[in-house]
C-alpha positions as CSV (number, residue, x, y, z in Angstrom):
1,M,-36.0,-38.8,-172.0
2,K,-37.8,-41.2,-169.8
3,I,-38.2,-44.9,-170.7
4,S,-42.0,-44.5,-170.9
5,E,-41.6,-41.7,-173.4
6,I,-39.2,-43.6,-175.5
7,A,-41.4,-46.7,-175.6
8,E,-44.5,-44.6,-176.6
9,L,-42.5,-42.8,-179.3
10,I,-41.5,-46.1,-181.0
11,N,-44.6,-48.1,-180.3
12,G,-42.5,-50.2,-178.0
13,E,-43.4,-52.8,-175.4
14,I,-41.4,-52.6,-172.2
15,L,-40.4,-56.1,-171.3
16,T,-38.3,-55.4,-168.2
17,G,-37.5,-52.5,-166.0
18,N,-39.2,-49.5,-164.6
19,A,-40.8,-47.2,-167.2
20,E,-40.4,-44.1,-165.1
21,N,-36.7,-44.6,-164.1
22,G,-33.8,-43.2,-165.9
23,H,-33.1,-40.2,-168.1
24,L,-31.5,-41.3,-171.3
25,T,-29.8,-38.8,-173.6
26,K,-27.8,-40.8,-176.2
27,A,-28.3,-43.8,-178.5
28,F,-26.2,-46.1,-180.6
29,S,-27.5,-48.5,-183.2
30,S,-25.5,-51.7,-183.9
31,D,-25.7,-55.4,-184.4
32,L,-21.9,-55.7,-184.0
33,M,-21.4,-56.0,-180.3
34,S,-17.6,-55.5,-180.5
35,D,-18.4,-51.9,-181.7
36,V,-20.6,-51.4,-178.6
37,L,-17.7,-52.3,-176.3
38,T,-15.7,-49.3,-177.5
39,L,-18.3,-46.6,-176.6
40,E,-18.7,-44.0,-173.9
41,T,-22.1,-45.2,-172.7
42,E,-23.4,-43.0,-169.9
43,N,-27.2,-42.6,-170.3
44,T,-27.1,-44.5,-173.5
45,I,-29.7,-46.6,-175.3
46,L,-28.5,-49.6,-177.5
47,I,-30.7,-50.1,-180.5
48,T,-30.2,-53.5,-182.1
49,G,-31.7,-56.3,-184.1
50,L,-29.4,-58.9,-182.5
51,A,-31.7,-60.7,-180.1
52,N,-29.6,-63.0,-178.1
53,L,-27.8,-63.3,-174.7
54,Q,-24.7,-61.7,-176.2
55,A,-26.5,-58.4,-176.6
56,I,-27.5,-58.4,-172.9
57,R,-24.0,-59.4,-171.8
58,T,-22.4,-56.7,-174.0
59,A,-24.7,-54.1,-172.6
60,E,-23.9,-55.3,-169.1
61,M,-20.2,-54.9,-169.7
62,S,-20.7,-51.5,-171.3
63,D,-22.9,-50.2,-168.5
64,I,-25.8,-49.7,-170.8
65,D,-29.1,-49.8,-169.0
66,C,-31.6,-49.8,-171.9
67,I,-31.7,-52.0,-175.0
68,I,-34.3,-51.6,-177.8
69,F,-34.8,-54.7,-179.9
70,A,-36.0,-53.6,-183.3
71,R,-38.1,-55.5,-185.9
72,N,-40.2,-57.2,-183.3
73,K,-37.4,-59.6,-182.5
74,K,-38.4,-62.4,-180.1
75,V,-36.8,-61.8,-176.7
76,M,-36.3,-65.1,-175.0
77,E,-37.0,-65.7,-171.3
78,D,-33.3,-66.2,-170.5
79,M,-32.6,-62.8,-172.0
80,V,-35.3,-61.2,-169.9
81,N,-34.0,-62.9,-166.7
82,L,-30.4,-61.7,-167.3
83,A,-31.6,-58.2,-168.0
84,K,-33.6,-58.2,-164.8
85,E,-30.6,-59.5,-162.8
86,N,-28.7,-56.5,-164.2
87,N,-31.5,-53.9,-163.7
88,M,-31.7,-53.3,-167.4
89,V,-34.7,-52.1,-169.4
90,I,-35.6,-54.1,-172.5
91,I,-38.0,-52.6,-175.1
92,R,-39.2,-54.4,-178.2
93,T,-40.5,-52.3,-181.1
94,P,-42.0,-53.3,-184.5
95,C,-40.0,-50.5,-186.1
96,S,-36.7,-51.1,-188.0
97,V,-33.4,-50.1,-186.5
98,F,-33.3,-47.2,-188.9
99,K,-36.8,-45.9,-188.1
100,T,-36.2,-46.3,-184.4
101,S,-33.0,-44.3,-184.6
102,G,-34.6,-41.6,-186.6
103,K,-37.6,-41.2,-184.3
104,L,-35.4,-41.0,-181.2
105,Y,-33.0,-38.5,-183.0
106,N,-36.0,-36.3,-184.0
107,A,-37.1,-36.4,-180.3
108,G,-33.8,-35.0,-179.1
109,I,-31.8,-38.2,-178.3
110,E,-28.2,-37.5,-179.3
111,P,-26.0,-39.9,-181.3
112,I,-22.8,-41.2,-179.8
113,F,-20.9,-40.0,-182.9
């Protein structure tokens, strides 16, 4: 699924990255970044409510190219800058982590587990 399709589905706002790039097929929801580090992450979206630099750095280490911040979390400028440096897409959505996960699952995005 393209970034633009994902953002539209979850009423999301794309804060960084190209809306037409990438084809994402899997997602993982977590606020515990140590769990993210254990994943097979090819073409994966990270859905989280943890809006800080640690989430961006963890995604970078895990080769995750797209992060969705749920619950309209405020994304700080330093987070946006770090994501841009790493060619990551950041999407902010007003939906909860649960609702975001459900919408993406119903649209065909596969879970990691």
